[in-house]
Wavefront OBJ file of the C-alpha trace (Angstrom):
o trace
v -39.587 -57.851 38.717
v -38.130 -57.464 35.203
v -37.028 -61.451 35.142
v -39.415 -62.761 37.109
v -43.198 -63.382 36.951
v -45.367 -63.714 40.133
v -47.971 -66.902 40.099
v -50.511 -66.216 42.514
v -53.644 -68.534 43.806
v -55.497 -68.007 46.701
v -57.628 -70.065 48.767
v -60.841 -68.449 50.476
v -62.382 -70.285 53.380
v -66.016 -68.783 54.192
v -68.319 -69.543 56.862
v -71.675 -70.103 55.883
v -74.684 -68.072 57.164
v -76.752 -70.719 59.067
v -77.585 -70.769 62.712
v -76.292 -74.560 63.581
v -72.845 -76.466 62.353
v -72.306 -78.757 59.545
v -73.311 -81.953 61.003
v -74.776 -80.745 64.456
v -77.368 -78.830 66.286
v -74.578 -76.777 67.995
v -75.160 -72.901 67.472
v -72.406 -71.119 65.033
v -73.245 -67.776 67.132
v -69.843 -65.901 67.451
v -68.410 -64.485 70.314
v -69.763 -66.799 73.091
v -67.166 -67.959 75.882
v -64.603 -70.669 74.673
v -65.738 -74.048 74.689
v -69.723 -73.594 75.489
v -71.245 -74.280 71.826
v -69.620 -77.871 71.698
v -71.092 -80.982 71.662
v -69.508 -84.819 71.165
v -70.297 -84.795 67.580
v -68.074 -81.698 66.532
v -65.640 -82.325 69.141
v -65.399 -85.739 67.591
v -65.311 -87.861 71.219
v -64.980 -91.575 70.703
v -68.486 -93.171 70.123
v -70.228 -90.489 69.074
v -72.283 -90.312 66.341
v -71.274 -89.316 63.105
v -74.567 -86.324 63.233
v -76.751 -85.512 60.453
v -76.035 -82.760 57.197
v -77.184 -79.625 57.843
v -79.170 -79.168 54.394
v -79.108 -75.099 54.680
v -75.360 -75.601 54.104
v -75.505 -77.523 50.710
v -78.386 -74.697 49.442
v -75.874 -71.874 50.486
v -72.979 -73.560 48.898
v -74.983 -74.268 45.838
v -76.227 -70.683 45.621
v -72.452 -69.417 46.390
v -71.406 -71.767 43.357
v -73.882 -70.624 40.635
v -73.007 -66.927 41.526
v -69.431 -67.532 41.157
v -70.477 -69.011 37.697
v -69.646 -72.428 38.698
v -70.774 -76.245 37.649
v -72.553 -77.264 40.302
v -72.050 -81.427 41.139
v -75.573 -83.419 41.164
v -73.669 -86.336 42.659
v -71.139 -85.239 45.714
v -69.860 -86.584 48.847
v -67.509 -85.883 51.714
v -63.957 -87.275 52.457
v -61.725 -87.572 55.407
v -58.622 -85.103 55.446
v -56.069 -86.897 57.962
v -54.262 -84.544 60.082
v -52.790 -83.621 63.175
v -53.140 -80.165 65.022
v -54.106 -79.045 67.867
v -57.735 -77.348 66.658
v -58.519 -80.540 64.934
v -60.051 -82.721 67.915
v -61.175 -85.837 65.564
v -57.127 -86.166 63.918
v -59.289 -85.427 60.273
v -61.236 -82.973 58.893
v -64.380 -83.692 56.706
v -64.085 -81.932 53.418
v -64.748 -82.618 49.809
v -61.339 -83.658 48.176
v -62.654 -85.636 45.674
v -65.579 -84.460 44.209
v -66.264 -81.065 44.998
v -70.028 -79.317 44.862
v -68.968 -76.474 42.623
v -66.158 -76.104 39.862
v -64.750 -74.557 36.790
v -66.075 -71.183 37.741
v -64.657 -67.642 37.077
v -65.121 -63.933 38.237
v -63.864 -60.838 36.467
v -61.872 -58.286 37.947
v -60.545 -54.578 37.058
v -56.911 -53.063 38.036
v -55.628 -50.161 36.572
v -58.643 -49.629 34.029
v -57.661 -53.884 32.582
v -60.293 -56.300 33.242
v -59.040 -59.548 33.802
v -61.259 -63.028 34.312
v -59.882 -65.141 37.372
v -60.730 -68.974 37.049
v -62.065 -70.801 39.911
v -60.993 -74.098 40.478
v -63.506 -75.389 42.866
v -65.420 -74.559 45.687
v -66.039 -77.376 48.075
v -67.736 -77.805 51.756
v -65.930 -78.607 54.352
v -66.091 -78.538 58.077
v -64.133 -75.670 60.256
v -61.685 -76.965 62.560
v -61.358 -74.969 66.448
v -59.465 -71.592 66.753
v -55.931 -71.138 68.742
v -55.708 -68.308 70.793
v -51.402 -67.601 71.398
v -50.513 -66.418 74.160
v -47.561 -63.955 72.921
v -49.271 -62.549 70.132
v -48.558 -64.852 67.394
v -47.515 -68.617 66.853
v -43.984 -68.046 66.441
v -43.562 -66.093 69.469
v -46.357 -67.686 71.672
v -45.030 -69.377 75.246
v -48.232 -71.516 74.952
v -51.692 -71.785 73.127
v -55.341 -72.078 74.155
v -57.728 -74.065 72.041
v -61.440 -72.789 71.423
v -63.774 -75.748 69.906
v -66.546 -73.387 69.335
v -65.433 -73.037 65.823
v -65.215 -76.737 65.657
v -67.673 -78.454 63.087
v -68.962 -74.269 61.728
v -69.821 -74.947 57.793
v -67.379 -73.368 55.521
v -66.970 -73.296 51.757
v -63.388 -73.189 50.202
v -63.265 -71.390 47.327
v -59.955 -72.143 45.363
v -58.729 -70.222 42.311
v -56.180 -71.100 39.740
v -52.839 -69.711 39.932
v -53.664 -67.012 37.325
v -53.117 -63.574 39.592
v -49.882 -61.986 39.122
v -49.637 -59.481 41.712
v -51.064 -58.324 45.172
v -52.969 -55.946 43.684
v -54.780 -58.520 41.130
v -54.937 -60.757 44.468
v -56.756 -57.512 46.392
v -59.278 -57.125 43.939
v -60.208 -60.541 43.224
v -61.058 -60.573 47.418
v -63.139 -57.603 47.156
v -65.012 -58.909 44.307
v -65.582 -62.136 45.752
v -66.432 -60.793 49.173
v -68.877 -58.389 47.327
v -70.764 -61.741 45.683
v -70.857 -63.797 48.741
v -72.476 -60.596 50.619
v -75.083 -60.347 48.122
v -76.430 -63.495 47.882
v -76.167 -63.835 51.891
v -74.339 -66.507 51.906
v -71.945 -65.668 54.395
v -71.563 -62.441 56.950
v -68.058 -62.144 55.286
v -66.580 -60.075 58.432
v -63.116 -61.269 58.209
v -62.093 -59.161 61.753
v -64.553 -62.464 63.144
v -63.130 -64.876 60.794
v -66.163 -65.715 58.462
v -63.566 -64.878 55.488
v -59.929 -66.118 55.616
v -57.699 -66.378 53.082
v -54.315 -68.255 52.511
v -51.835 -67.383 49.174
v -50.030 -69.612 47.448
v -47.198 -67.480 45.745
v -44.199 -68.794 43.545
v -42.026 -66.820 40.996
v -40.838 -68.016 37.680
v -38.336 -66.199 35.011
v -40.612 -64.132 32.493
v -41.472 -66.172 29.727
v -41.403 -69.781 31.065
v -44.538 -71.785 31.746
v -43.433 -74.173 34.430
v -44.473 -73.507 37.995
v -42.093 -72.806 40.749
v -41.933 -73.607 44.331
v -44.540 -72.360 46.145
v -45.123 -70.957 49.547
v -48.429 -70.697 51.652
v -49.114 -67.525 53.694
v -51.496 -67.534 56.708
v -52.715 -65.240 59.343
v -53.453 -62.459 57.033
v -57.136 -60.692 58.285
v -57.422 -57.724 55.524
v -57.427 -57.003 51.983
v -54.684 -54.755 52.684
v -52.713 -57.215 54.745
v -53.196 -60.047 51.672
v -51.759 -57.380 49.229
v -49.029 -56.614 51.343
v -48.109 -60.113 52.660
v -47.980 -61.116 48.828
v -45.595 -58.173 47.587
v -43.012 -59.222 50.401
v -43.205 -62.884 49.716
v -42.671 -61.927 45.957
v -39.618 -59.985 46.699
v -38.364 -62.597 49.287
v -38.024 -65.199 46.730
v -36.595 -63.151 43.752
v -33.965 -62.152 46.413
v -33.629 -65.632 47.911
v -33.250 -66.777 43.731
v -30.652 -64.275 42.925
v -28.419 -64.946 46.133
v -28.488 -68.433 44.783
v -30.590 -70.162 47.689
v -33.683 -72.858 47.052
v -37.023 -72.025 47.518
v -38.667 -74.262 49.924
v -42.329 -75.629 49.925
v -43.681 -74.538 53.465
v -46.565 -72.151 55.572
v -45.339 -68.823 56.266
v -47.410 -66.834 58.514
v -47.187 -62.863 58.193
v -46.229 -60.739 60.730
v -48.319 -57.573 60.616
v -46.265 -55.448 62.796
v -42.928 -56.349 61.118
v -44.367 -56.366 57.635
v -42.799 -59.558 56.856
v -43.803 -63.305 56.148
v -42.311 -66.046 58.656
v -41.590 -69.407 58.432
v -44.104 -71.944 60.191
v -43.359 -75.269 58.959
v -42.179 -77.192 56.511
v -44.867 -78.557 53.783
v -42.227 -80.495 51.269
v -43.910 -83.701 51.178
v -47.913 -83.224 52.734
v -49.752 -86.658 52.876
v -53.126 -86.095 54.122
v -54.245 -89.689 53.417
v -57.732 -88.964 52.157
v -60.434 -91.510 52.085
v -64.020 -91.104 51.314
v -66.223 -90.418 54.519
v -68.690 -93.270 54.143
v -70.134 -92.060 57.527
v -71.259 -88.788 56.163
v -74.126 -88.528 53.802
v -73.595 -88.221 49.742
v -75.468 -85.378 48.597
v -77.584 -86.076 45.241
v -79.085 -82.914 43.877
v -81.593 -82.595 40.776
v -81.127 -80.156 38.173
v -84.581 -78.626 39.432
v -83.709 -77.867 42.674
v -80.239 -76.118 41.734
v -82.621 -73.710 39.742
v -84.932 -73.005 42.408
v -81.907 -71.954 44.198
v -79.988 -70.080 41.493
v -83.601 -68.151 41.307
v -82.476 -66.778 44.649
v -79.946 -65.096 44.040
v -80.175 -61.558 43.416
v -78.893 -58.849 41.369
v -75.128 -58.942 41.793
v -72.656 -56.256 42.157
v -71.503 -56.131 38.264
v -75.123 -56.032 37.047
v -75.978 -53.456 39.631
v -73.030 -51.158 38.996
v -74.232 -51.462 34.961
v -77.811 -50.446 35.919
v -76.715 -47.311 38.163
v -74.901 -46.344 35.116
v -77.093 -46.760 32.452
v -80.332 -46.100 34.307
v -79.584 -43.480 36.512
v -76.271 -41.785 34.867
v -73.378 -42.518 37.654
v -69.882 -42.245 36.302
v -68.458 -45.798 36.767
v -65.896 -45.313 39.386
v -69.141 -44.035 41.455
v -70.931 -46.856 40.537
v -67.923 -49.228 41.538
v -67.663 -47.691 44.828
v -71.201 -47.751 45.558
v -71.962 -51.405 44.515
v -68.718 -52.702 46.062
v -70.534 -52.995 49.594
v -74.614 -54.397 49.326
v -75.300 -51.975 52.485
v -73.866 -49.098 50.787
v -75.524 -50.174 47.550
v -79.177 -50.575 48.972
v -78.835 -47.049 51.105
v -78.085 -45.632 47.498
v -81.193 -47.299 46.051
v -83.375 -46.709 48.781
v -82.714 -42.827 48.665
v -82.657 -42.314 45.315
v -86.473 -43.590 45.950
v -87.106 -40.798 48.050
v -84.491 -38.235 46.255
v -83.971 -38.673 42.712
v -80.669 -36.951 42.184
v -78.251 -39.715 41.849
v -75.326 -38.050 41.482
v -75.744 -35.741 44.917
v -76.440 -39.107 46.883
v -73.495 -40.733 45.310
v -71.233 -37.668 46.528
v -72.671 -37.913 50.088
v -71.968 -41.536 50.332
v -68.670 -41.426 48.804
v -67.470 -37.865 50.528
v -68.904 -37.875 53.944
v -70.178 -41.371 54.878
v -67.110 -43.006 53.824
v -65.093 -40.446 55.315
v -66.547 -40.535 58.647
v -66.234 -44.642 58.879
v -62.753 -44.720 57.721
v -61.814 -42.094 59.993
v -63.268 -43.915 63.095
v -62.498 -47.421 61.581
v -66.003 -48.342 61.573
v -68.185 -50.898 59.407
v -71.187 -49.509 58.020
v -73.777 -51.415 59.910
v -72.478 -49.382 63.025
v -73.853 -46.232 61.124
v -76.795 -44.586 62.328
v -76.904 -42.892 58.671
v -80.565 -44.170 57.612
v -81.951 -43.543 53.757
v -84.940 -41.410 55.139
v -82.476 -39.391 57.070
v -80.015 -38.830 54.065
v -82.968 -37.810 51.521
v -84.208 -35.328 54.146
v -80.472 -33.702 54.449
v -80.702 -33.262 50.803
v -83.992 -31.869 50.261
v -83.152 -29.115 53.156
v -79.925 -28.297 51.128
v -81.670 -28.256 48.171
v -84.453 -25.821 49.332
v -82.171 -23.583 51.094
v -82.856 -24.097 53.937
v -79.689 -24.663 55.260
v -76.022 -24.550 53.420
v -74.220 -27.420 52.085
v -71.547 -26.482 54.765
v -74.414 -26.347 57.603
v -75.180 -29.951 55.571
v -72.127 -31.690 56.657
v -72.049 -30.390 60.188
v -75.643 -31.919 60.465
v -74.626 -35.209 58.851
v -72.112 -35.672 61.542
v -74.093 -35.583 64.107
v -76.647 -37.519 62.209
v -74.000 -40.098 61.788
v -73.098 -40.314 65.465
v -76.500 -39.735 66.752
v -79.226 -40.967 64.556
v -80.982 -38.109 64.890
v -83.234 -36.433 61.814
v -82.030 -33.590 59.948
v -84.942 -31.707 61.077
v -84.243 -32.101 64.720
v -80.563 -30.982 64.743
v -81.177 -27.888 62.378
v -83.976 -27.201 65.050
v -81.421 -27.911 68.015
v -78.536 -26.311 66.567
v -80.305 -23.137 65.318
v -78.680 -23.615 61.449
v -81.479 -22.585 59.629
v -80.117 -20.597 56.585
v -81.220 -17.082 55.868
v -82.753 -16.811 52.413
v -84.968 -14.129 52.842
v -83.850 -11.072 50.998
v -85.941 -8.887 53.577
v -84.023 -10.016 56.229
v -80.438 -9.589 54.649
v -81.144 -6.346 52.723
v -80.644 -4.394 55.902
v -77.715 -6.428 57.105
v -76.009 -6.209 53.477
v -76.953 -2.391 53.552
v -75.077 -2.120 56.530
v -72.200 -4.275 55.338
v -71.403 -1.737 52.522
v -72.083 1.098 54.412
v -68.961 -0.249 56.462
v -66.567 -1.192 53.494
v -66.452 1.572 50.992
v -63.034 0.836 49.721
v -64.044 -3.004 48.941
v -67.187 -1.288 46.892
v -65.229 1.343 45.489
v -62.849 -1.920 44.113
v -65.694 -3.975 43.255
v -67.148 -1.275 41.103
v -63.325 -0.433 39.397
v -63.537 -4.026 38.050
v -62.008 -5.811 41.120
v -64.680 -8.194 40.826
v -62.738 -10.915 43.690
v -63.390 -7.855 46.306
v -66.895 -8.980 46.677
v -65.588 -12.152 48.440
v -64.694 -9.972 51.235
v -68.030 -8.436 51.510
v -69.643 -11.915 51.470
v -67.352 -12.884 54.113
v -68.708 -10.322 56.233
v -72.325 -10.823 55.632
v -71.856 -14.267 56.794
v -70.336 -13.341 59.862
v -72.858 -10.679 61.122
v -75.177 -13.620 60.246
v -72.830 -16.008 62.315
v -72.450 -18.394 58.681
v -76.520 -18.498 58.419
v -76.805 -16.572 55.381
v -77.280 -17.959 52.144
v -74.510 -17.360 50.056
v -76.211 -17.418 46.688
v -78.707 -15.069 47.800
v -76.298 -12.689 49.397
v -73.703 -12.478 46.386
v -77.033 -11.697 43.867
v -78.175 -8.824 46.623
v -74.602 -7.423 46.854
v -73.969 -7.341 43.066
v -77.470 -5.465 42.932
v -76.726 -3.044 45.172
v -73.546 -2.277 44.149
v -74.568 -1.874 40.676
v -76.932 0.853 41.145
l 1 2 3 4 5 6 7 8 9 10 11 12 13 14 15 16 17 18 19 20 21 22 23 24 25 26 27 28 29 30 31 32 33 34 35 36 37 38 39 40 41 42 43 44 45 46 47 48 49 50 51 52 53 54 55 56 57 58 59 60 61 62 63 64 65 66 67 68 69 70 71 72 73 74 75 76 77 78 79 80 81 82 83 84 85 86 87 88 89 90 91 92 93 94 95 96 97 98 99 100 101 102 103 104 105 106 107 108 109 110 111 112 113 114 115 116 117 118 119 120 121 122 123 124 125 126 127 128 129 130 131 132 133 134 135 136 137 138 139 140 141 142 143 144 145 146 147 148 149 150 151 152 153 154 155 156 157 158 159 160 161 162 163 164 165 166 167 168 169 170 171 172 173 174 175 176 177 178 179 180 181 182 183 184 185 186 187 188 189 190 191 192 193 194 195 196 197 198 199 200 201 202 203 204 205 206 207 208 209 210 211 212 213 214 215 216 217 218 219 220 221 222 223 224 225 226 227 228 229 230 231 232 233 234 235 236 237 238 239 240 241 242 243 244 245 246 247 248 249 250 251 252 253 254 255 256 257 258 259 260 261 262 263 264 265 266 267 268 269 270 271 272 273 274 275 276 277 278 279 280 281 282 283 284 285 286 287 288 289 290 291 292 293 294 295 296 297 298 299 300 301 302 303 304 305 306 307 308 309 310 311 312 313 314 315 316 317 318 319 320 321 322 323 324 325 326 327 328 329 330 331 332 333 334 335 336 337 338 339 340 341 342 343 344 345 346 347 348 349 350 351 352 353 354 355 356 357 358 359 360 361 362 363 364 365 366 367 368 369 370 371 372 373 374 375 376 377 378 379 380 381 382 383 384 385 386 387 388 389 390 391 392 393 394 395 396 397 398 399 400 401 402 403 404 405 406 407 408 409 410 411 412 413 414 415 416 417 418 419 420 421 422 423 424 425 426 427 428 429 430 431 432 433 434 435 436 437 438 439 440 441 442 443 444 445 446 447 448 449 450 451 452 453 454 455 456 457 458 459 460 461 462 463 464 465 466 467 468 469 470 471 472 473 474 475 476 477 478 479 480 481
């Protein structure tokens, strides 16, 4: 990379959280039988009506635009973007080519401790095409493809960044921040695995020190942030190798093959001509500043502001606050637990340590976890009171995660209560001291580490239920006499 600089721009398609489609009353519910949530409007059947614009779509698009620091257009309209593809039944897509509803925004990212502002060119409303299911694993290897038009006509916003990203790592950070903002505002469920958030990456390279843009390729079929980063990094290297070998980079669409870790050519895009023109059958959008302000007033505390609050008001390290606020569900779990147990650092440690460990190990989303704020707060109180040890707490937490039981129920069922009563422990400690005279002599001779063996013997005798702190104190007292 010493001789070349990567230039990357992202196009992010976000399905809006509405109950019905952009211009018809068909349901947007995910996972239904193919081609069961369609009508003449979203299928574009000959002679079908143009449909009625979904007002909720406009509201959510404006909300997203404001959260991304965009200027909102008070007079916008829809256009026809003409192209032929099996998943586009009308032969054109209704979009906002000439006058987007939001433009000139930005968001800030941080990579390796360095902050960077990425400008957003536009965020516009458009309808989603259908979905192709390829028999053979991928479009390039498929023997045939089937089309599901349930997604056809679903309301999207397409968010287009300026080509200001310079690495796959920066692209991943941008997407993570964008996803968090959209999730916090409630405009989308941003579930990549369900296609609610999809990303195309435009990648080119140029010699370091130059400003002219190189020929770009567009990468598709990336279904995770990690895939986006890997695909971009591969494509940068592929283009550098090609240029060094004297090859010409052509403008094309390339697909990401996750299994092989490579991008593959899908179709040439040297001379794209979408023959765009105004869609006169769709209603133009006229907005007042008053209404835009009303929508803006519904935007909640966003990730950056929440992160600052956790640092300033609750003393969390920047890193902890960043992890907690990266997901709305994590942030809400933290705040709700804090209202019940006022120890911010301990709460963040358990969320970042145990909860995220279990979610990652099981490849689960936090929405699938049975951990509640009330349950986590109760567990931390049991540990704080000495009713159970920290080690026992982790065992209890796993059961809470799997079954959703309260920590009190689990402690009772498993007999995990920690023994902290000095009178109850004194007899056991006396027996351990009597049965291990060599370790006692070593301790009294100055080998302080010998106490570790004796503590272990007490823990063994109590099946791990003795309070280690109390055991340490009693042993020291008895061996000092």
